[in-house]
DRENLUM-296019 format. One record per residue: residue number from 1; residue in one letter; z, y, x of N, C-alpha, C, O in turn. Coordinates in steps of 0.1 Angstrom, whole numbers, padded with zeros to 4 digits. Example, Ala and Ser with C-alpha at 12.3 -4.5 7.8 and 13.67 -1.06 7.14 Angstrom:
BEGIN
1|a|0078|-0057|0132|0078|-0045|0123|0078|-0033|0132|0085|-0033|0142
2|s|0071|-0022|0128|0071|-0011|0137|0079|0000|0129|0080|0011|0134
//
This chain:
BEGIN
1|x|0000|-0012|0008|0000|0000|0000|0000|0013|0008|-0002|0023|0003
2|x|0002|0011|0021|0004|0023|0030|-0009|0031|0031|-0008|0043|0033
3|x|-0020|0025|0030|-0033|0032|0032|-0040|0035|0019|-0049|0043|0019
4|x|-0036|0030|0008|-0043|0031|-0004|-0043|0045|-0009|-0032|0051|-0011
5|x|-0055|0051|-0011|-0056|0065|-0015|-0050|0075|-0006|-0046|0086|-0010
6|x|-0048|0071|0007|-0041|0080|0016|-0047|0094|0017|-0040|0104|0015
7|x|-0060|0094|0019|-0067|0107|0020|-0066|0115|0007|-0064|0127|0008
8|x|-0068|0109|-0004|-0067|0116|-0017|-0053|0122|-0019|-0052|0132|-0025
9|x|-0043|0114|-0015|-0029|0119|-0017|-0026|0131|-0008|-0016|0138|-0011
10|x|-0033|0133|0003|-0030|0144|0012|-0035|0157|0008|-0031|0168|0012
11|x|-0045|0157|-0001|-0052|0169|-0005|-0045|0176|-0017|-0038|0170|-0025
12|x|-0046|0190|-0017|-0042|0197|-0028|-0053|0196|-0039|-0065|0198|-0035
13|x|-0049|0192|-0051|-0060|0190|-0061|-0057|0199|-0073|-0046|0199|-0079
14|x|-0068|0206|-0077|-0067|0213|-0089|-0070|0203|-0100|-0080|0196|-0099
15|x|-0062|0203|-0111|-0064|0193|-0121|-0066|0200|-0134|-0060|0210|-0138
16|x|-0076|0194|-0142|-0078|0199|-0155|-0066|0196|-0164|-0060|0185|-0163
17|x|-0063|0205|-0173|-0052|0202|-0183|-0058|0198|-0196|-0066|0205|-0202
18|x|-0055|0186|-0200|-0060|0181|-0212|-0053|0186|-0224|-0041|0187|-0224
19|x|-0060|0190|-0235|-0054|0194|-0247|-0054|0183|-0257|-0065|0177|-0260
20|x|-0042|0179|-0261|-0041|0167|-0270|-0033|0171|-0282|-0024|0180|-0282
21|x|-0036|0165|-0293|-0029|0167|-0306|-0024|0153|-0310|-0031|0144|-0312
22|x|-0011|0152|-0313|-0005|0140|-0319|0001|0143|-0332|0008|0153|-0334
23|x|-0002|0135|-0342|0004|0137|-0355|0006|0123|-0361|-0001|0113|-0358
24|x|0015|0122|-0371|0018|0110|-0378|0010|0110|-0391|0009|0119|-0398
25|x|0003|0098|-0393|-0004|0097|-0406|0005|0094|-0417|0007|0083|-0422
26|x|0012|0105|-0421|0023|0104|-0431|0020|0113|-0443|0012|0123|-0442
27|x|0026|0111|-0454|0025|0119|-0466|0031|0133|-0463|0025|0143|-0468
28|x|0041|0134|-0454|0047|0147|-0450|0036|0156|-0444|0037|0168|-0444
29|x|0026|0150|-0437|0015|0157|-0430|0003|0157|-0439|-0008|0160|-0434
30|x|0004|0155|-0452|-0007|0156|-0461|-0017|0145|-0459|-0029|0146|-0462
31|x|-0012|0134|-0453|-0021|0122|-0451|-0014|0110|-0457|-0013|0110|-0470
32|x|-0010|0100|-0450|-0002|0089|-0455|-0011|0078|-0462|-0006|0072|-0471
33|x|-0023|0076|-0457|-0032|0066|-0463|-0039|0060|-0451|-0040|0065|-0441
34|x|-0044|0047|-0453|-0052|0041|-0442|-0064|0050|-0439|-0072|0054|-0448
35|x|-0066|0053|-0426|-0078|0061|-0422|-0088|0052|-0415|-0084|0044|-0407
36|x|-0101|0053|-0419|-0111|0044|-0413|-0114|0049|-0399|-0112|0061|-0396
37|x|-0120|0040|-0391|-0125|0043|-0378|-0135|0054|-0379|-0144|0053|-0388
38|x|-0135|0064|-0370|-0145|0075|-0371|-0141|0087|-0363|-0132|0087|-0356
39|x|-0149|0097|-0365|-0148|0110|-0358|-0138|0119|-0366|-0140|0120|-0379
40|x|-0129|0126|-0359|-0120|0136|-0365|-0123|0149|-0359|-0123|0151|-0347
41|x|-0126|0159|-0367|-0129|0173|-0362|-0116|0181|-0366|-0111|0180|-0376
42|x|-0112|0189|-0356|-0100|0197|-0358|-0104|0212|-0358|-0111|0217|-0349
43|x|-0098|0219|-0367|-0100|0234|-0369|-0086|0240|-0369|-0076|0234|-0373
44|x|-0086|0253|-0366|-0074|0261|-0368|-0078|0275|-0373|-0089|0279|-0371
45|x|-0068|0281|-0380|-0071|0294|-0385|-0071|0305|-0374|-0063|0305|-0365
46|x|-0082|0313|-0375|-0083|0324|-0365|-0075|0336|-0370|-0068|0335|-0380
47|x|-0074|0347|-0362|-0066|0358|-0366|-0070|0364|-0379|-0062|0370|-0386
48|x|-0083|0363|-0383|-0088|0369|-0396|-0087|0358|-0407|-0091|0361|-0418
49|x|-0081|0346|-0404|-0079|0336|-0415|-0091|0326|-0416|-0090|0317|-0423
50|x|-0102|0329|-0409|-0113|0319|-0409|-0110|0307|-0400|-0102|0308|-0391
51|x|-0117|0296|-0403|-0114|0284|-0395|-0123|0284|-0383|-0135|0287|-0383
52|x|-0117|0280|-0372|-0123|0280|-0359|-0123|0265|-0354|-0112|0259|-0353
53|x|-0134|0259|-0350|-0135|0246|-0345|-0128|0246|-0331|-0132|0254|-0323
54|x|-0119|0236|-0329|-0112|0236|-0316|-0114|0222|-0309|-0110|0221|-0297
55|x|-0120|0212|-0315|-0123|0200|-0308|-0125|0188|-0318|-0123|0189|-0330
56|x|-0129|0177|-0312|-0131|0165|-0320|-0128|0153|-0311|-0129|0153|-0299
57|x|-0125|0142|-0318|-0122|0129|-0311|-0125|0118|-0321|-0125|0120|-0333
58|x|-0126|0106|-0316|-0128|0094|-0324|-0114|0087|-0326|-0106|0087|-0316
59|x|-0112|0081|-0337|-0100|0073|-0339|-0104|0059|-0343|-0115|0057|-0348
60|x|-0095|0050|-0341|-0097|0036|-0346|-0091|0035|-0360|-0085|0045|-0365
61|x|-0093|0024|-0367|-0087|0022|-0380|-0072|0025|-0378|-0066|0019|-0370
62|x|-0066|0034|-0387|-0052|0038|-0385|-0044|0036|-0398|-0047|0043|-0408
63|x|-0035|0027|-0398|-0026|0025|-0410|-0017|0037|-0412|-0015|0046|-0404
64|x|-0012|0038|-0425|-0003|0049|-0428|0009|0048|-0419|0013|0037|-0415
65|x|0016|0059|-0417|0028|0061|-0409|0027|0057|-0394|0037|0055|-0387
66|x|0014|0056|-0389|0012|0054|-0375|0008|0067|-0368|0004|0077|-0375
67|x|0010|0068|-0355|0006|0081|-0348|-0008|0081|-0344|-0014|0071|-0340
68|x|-0014|0093|-0346|-0028|0095|-0343|-0028|0104|-0331|-0021|0115|-0331
69|x|-0035|0100|-0320|-0036|0108|-0308|-0050|0113|-0306|-0059|0104|-0304
70|x|-0052|0126|-0305|-0066|0131|-0304|-0067|0139|-0291|-0058|0147|-0288
71|x|-0077|0137|-0284|-0081|0145|-0272|-0091|0155|-0276|-0102|0152|-0280
72|x|-0087|0168|-0275|-0096|0179|-0280|-0104|0185|-0269|-0113|0194|-0272
73|x|-0102|0182|-0257|-0109|0188|-0246|-0100|0193|-0235|-0088|0191|-0235
74|x|-0106|0200|-0225|-0098|0205|-0214|-0095|0220|-0216|-0104|0227|-0221
75|x|-0083|0224|-0213|-0079|0238|-0214|-0087|0246|-0204|-0089|0242|-0193
76|x|-0092|0258|-0208|-0099|0266|-0199|-0090|0278|-0194|-0094|0286|-0185
77|x|-0079|0279|-0200|-0070|0291|-0196|-0056|0286|-0191|-0047|0294|-0190
78|x|-0055|0273|-0188|-0043|0267|-0182|-0048|0259|-0170|-0057|0251|-0171
79|x|-0042|0261|-0158|-0047|0255|-0146|-0035|0247|-0140|-0024|0252|-0139
80|x|-0038|0235|-0135|-0028|0227|-0128|-0032|0224|-0114|-0044|0222|-0112
81|x|-0023|0224|-0105|-0026|0221|-0091|-0014|0212|-0086|-0003|0215|-0087
82|x|-0018|0201|-0079|-0008|0191|-0074|-0010|0190|-0059|-0022|0188|-0055
83|x|0000|0190|-0052|-0001|0188|-0037|0011|0180|-0032|0023|0182|-0037
84|x|0009|0172|-0023|0019|0164|-0016|0025|0174|-0005|0018|0179|0003
85|x|0038|0175|-0005|0044|0185|0004|0052|0178|0015|0054|0184|0026
86|x|0055|0165|0014|0061|0157|0025|0060|0142|0023|0058|0138|0011
87|x|0059|0135|0034|0059|0121|0034|0067|0115|0046|0064|0120|0057
88|x|0076|0106|0043|0083|0100|0054|0084|0085|0051|0084|0080|0039
89|x|0084|0077|0062|0084|0062|0060|0092|0056|0071|0090|0060|0083
90|x|0100|0046|0068|0107|0038|0078|0103|0024|0075|0110|0017|0067
91|x|0093|0019|0081|0088|0005|0077|0098|-0006|0081|0099|-0015|0073
92|x|0105|-0004|0092|0115|-0014|0095|0127|-0014|0085|0133|-0025|0083
93|x|0131|-0003|0080|0141|-0002|0070|0136|-0004|0056|0143|-0005|0046
94|x|0123|-0005|0055|0116|-0008|0042|0118|0002|0031|0122|-0001|0020
95|x|0115|0015|0035|0115|0025|0025|0105|0036|0028|0100|0037|0040
96|x|0101|0044|0018|0092|0055|0020|0097|0066|0010|0101|0063|-0001
97|x|0095|0079|0014|0098|0090|0005|0085|0099|0005|0079|0101|0015
98|x|0082|0104|-0007|0072|0115|-0007|0076|0125|-0017|0082|0122|-0027
99|x|0072|0138|-0014|0075|0149|-0023|0062|0156|-0028|0052|0156|-0021
100|x|0063|0161|-0040|0051|0167|-0046|0056|0181|-0052|0067|0183|-0056
101|x|0046|0190|-0053|0047|0202|-0060|0036|0204|-0069|0024|0203|-0066
102|x|0039|0206|-0082|0029|0208|-0092|0030|0222|-0098|0040|0226|-0103
103|x|0019|0230|-0096|0019|0244|-0101|0011|0244|-0114|0000|0239|-0115
104|x|0017|0251|-0124|0010|0253|-0136|0008|0268|-0139|0018|0275|-0139
105|x|-0004|0272|-0141|-0007|0286|-0143|-0012|0288|-0157|-0022|0282|-0161
106|x|-0005|0296|-0165|-0008|0298|-0179|-0015|0312|-0180|-0008|0322|-0178
107|x|-0027|0313|-0183|-0035|0325|-0185|-0036|0329|-0200|-0043|0339|-0203
108|x|-0029|0322|-0208|-0029|0325|-0223|-0020|0337|-0226|-0012|0341|-0217
109|x|-0021|0343|-0238|-0012|0353|-0242|0000|0348|-0250|0007|0355|-0256
110|x|0002|0335|-0249|0013|0328|-0256|0020|0319|-0247|0014|0313|-0237
111|x|0033|0316|-0249|0040|0306|-0241|0035|0292|-0245|0030|0290|-0257
112|x|0035|0283|-0236|0031|0269|-0238|0040|0259|-0232|0049|0263|-0225
113|x|0039|0246|-0236|0046|0235|-0229|0035|0226|-0224|0027|0221|-0232
114|x|0036|0222|-0212|0027|0212|-0205|0035|0200|-0202|0045|0200|-0196
115|x|0029|0188|-0206|0035|0175|-0203|0029|0171|-0190|0017|0167|-0190
116|x|0036|0170|-0180|0032|0165|-0167|0035|0151|-0165|0047|0147|-0165
117|x|0025|0142|-0164|0027|0128|-0163|0024|0123|-0149|0013|0126|-0144
118|x|0034|0117|-0142|0032|0113|-0129|0033|0097|-0128|0042|0092|-0134
119|x|0024|0091|-0121|0024|0077|-0119|0030|0073|-0105|0024|0077|-0095
120|x|0041|0066|-0105|0047|0062|-0092|0042|0049|-0088|0048|0038|-0091
121|x|0031|0049|-0082|0023|0036|-0080|0025|0029|-0067|0021|0018|-0065
122|x|0033|0035|-0058|0034|0029|-0045|0041|0015|-0045|0037|0006|-0038
123|x|0052|0014|-0053|0060|0002|-0053|0068|0002|-0066|0071|0012|-0072
124|x|0073|-0010|-0069|0080|-0012|-0082|0094|-0007|-0081|0100|-0003|-0091
125|x|0100|-0006|-0069|0114|-0001|-0068|0113|0014|-0064|0107|0017|-0053
126|x|0118|0023|-0072|0117|0037|-0069|0129|0044|-0076|0135|0039|-0085
127|x|0132|0056|-0070|0142|0065|-0076|0138|0079|-0072|0134|0082|-0061
128|x|0140|0088|-0082|0137|0102|-0080|0150|0107|-0073|0161|0107|-0080
129|x|0149|0112|-0061|0161|0117|-0054|0163|0132|-0054|0173|0137|-0050
130|x|0152|0139|-0058|0153|0154|-0059|0143|0158|-0070|0132|0152|-0070
131|x|0147|0168|-0078|0138|0173|-0088|0141|0187|-0092|0153|0191|-0091
132|x|0131|0194|-0096|0134|0208|-0100|0138|0209|-0115|0143|0219|-0120
133|x|0135|0199|-0123|0139|0198|-0137|0139|0184|-0142|0135|0175|-0135
134|x|0144|0182|-0153|0146|0169|-0159|0133|0162|-0162|0123|0169|-0165
135|x|0133|0149|-0163|0121|0141|-0166|0125|0130|-0175|0137|0127|-0177
136|x|0115|0123|-0181|0117|0111|-0189|0110|0100|-0183|0098|0101|-0179
137|x|0116|0088|-0182|0110|0076|-0177|0102|0070|-0188|0108|0066|-0198
138|x|0089|0070|-0187|0080|0065|-0198|0079|0050|-0198|0078|0043|-0208
139|x|0077|0044|-0186|0077|0030|-0184|0080|0027|-0170|0086|0036|-0163
140|x|0078|0015|-0165|0082|0011|-0152|0077|0019|-0140|0084|0020|-0130
141|x|0066|0026|-0142|0060|0034|-0131|0055|0047|-0135|0046|0053|-0129
142|x|0060|0053|-0146|0055|0065|-0151|0067|0074|-0155|0076|0070|-0162
143|x|0066|0087|-0151|0076|0097|-0155|0069|0109|-0161|0057|0111|-0159
144|x|0076|0116|-0170|0070|0128|-0177|0080|0140|-0176|0091|0138|-0180
145|x|0074|0151|-0172|0082|0164|-0172|0076|0172|-0184|0064|0173|-0185
146|x|0084|0177|-0192|0080|0187|-0203|0083|0201|-0197|0094|0205|-0196
147|x|0072|0208|-0194|0074|0220|-0186|0070|0232|-0195|0058|0234|-0198
148|x|0080|0241|-0198|0076|0253|-0205|0070|0263|-0195|0075|0265|-0184
149|x|0059|0269|-0199|0052|0279|-0190|0050|0292|-0198|0043|0292|-0208
150|x|0056|0303|-0194|0055|0315|-0201|0041|0321|-0200|0034|0317|-0191
151|x|0038|0329|-0210|0024|0335|-0210|0022|0343|-0197|0031|0349|-0192
152|x|0009|0342|-0192|0005|0349|-0180|0014|0347|-0169|0018|0357|-0162
153|x|0019|0335|-0166|0028|0332|-0155|0025|0319|-0149|0016|0311|-0154
154|x|0033|0316|-0139|0031|0303|-0132|0045|0296|-0131|0055|0303|-0129
155|x|0045|0283|-0133|0058|0275|-0132|0055|0264|-0122|0044|0258|-0122
156|x|0065|0261|-0114|0063|0250|-0104|0073|0239|-0107|0085|0241|-0110
157|x|0068|0226|-0106|0077|0214|-0107|0076|0208|-0093|0065|0206|-0088
158|x|0088|0204|-0088|0089|0197|-0076|0097|0184|-0078|0107|0184|-0085
159|x|0094|0174|-0070|0102|0162|-0070|0099|0154|-0058|0089|0155|-0052
160|x|0109|0146|-0054|0108|0136|-0043|0112|0122|-0049|0122|0121|-0055
161|x|0103|0113|-0045|0106|0099|-0050|0108|0091|-0037|0101|0092|-0027
162|x|0118|0081|-0038|0120|0072|-0027|0116|0058|-0032|0120|0054|-0043
163|x|0108|0051|-0024|0104|0037|-0027|0111|0028|-0017|0114|0032|-0006
164|x|0114|0016|-0021|0119|0006|-0012|0114|-0008|-0016|0110|-0010|-0027
165|x|0113|-0017|-0006|0108|-0030|-0008|0115|-0040|0000|0112|-0052|-0001
//
């Protein structure tokens, strides 16, 4: 695992921010019926009250009371950048540590929340030993930071993960 994606991990990468919409197929959301497989188009009210198309995605057959997840496209006014800031390894003691900094720049006129999902792929044994904010463990090798980013500003998330084998 020591060489896998080594060069890609060393670079600072600007990442597109995906815009996703999640909702429950429930009566409370004016749905609550089996939905057939097909295309869903999403609109929102503009400042003058007219409907503005904001994206579309396909769904599979969806029973009532299940979650629908729609990918609406990439944000053009929110930018993410991820870089590795440190890497240490002691092969004889069987551990490695790496640190990352994720910068989120919000160019919108409104505050937003960005879900930063990180995959801890190096080894199955890991522990976050330093972090700039709280995270949620999603599964055995995935963590998620929910990051509020104020309008026209930048927020940074940093963390260090220790792996052992």
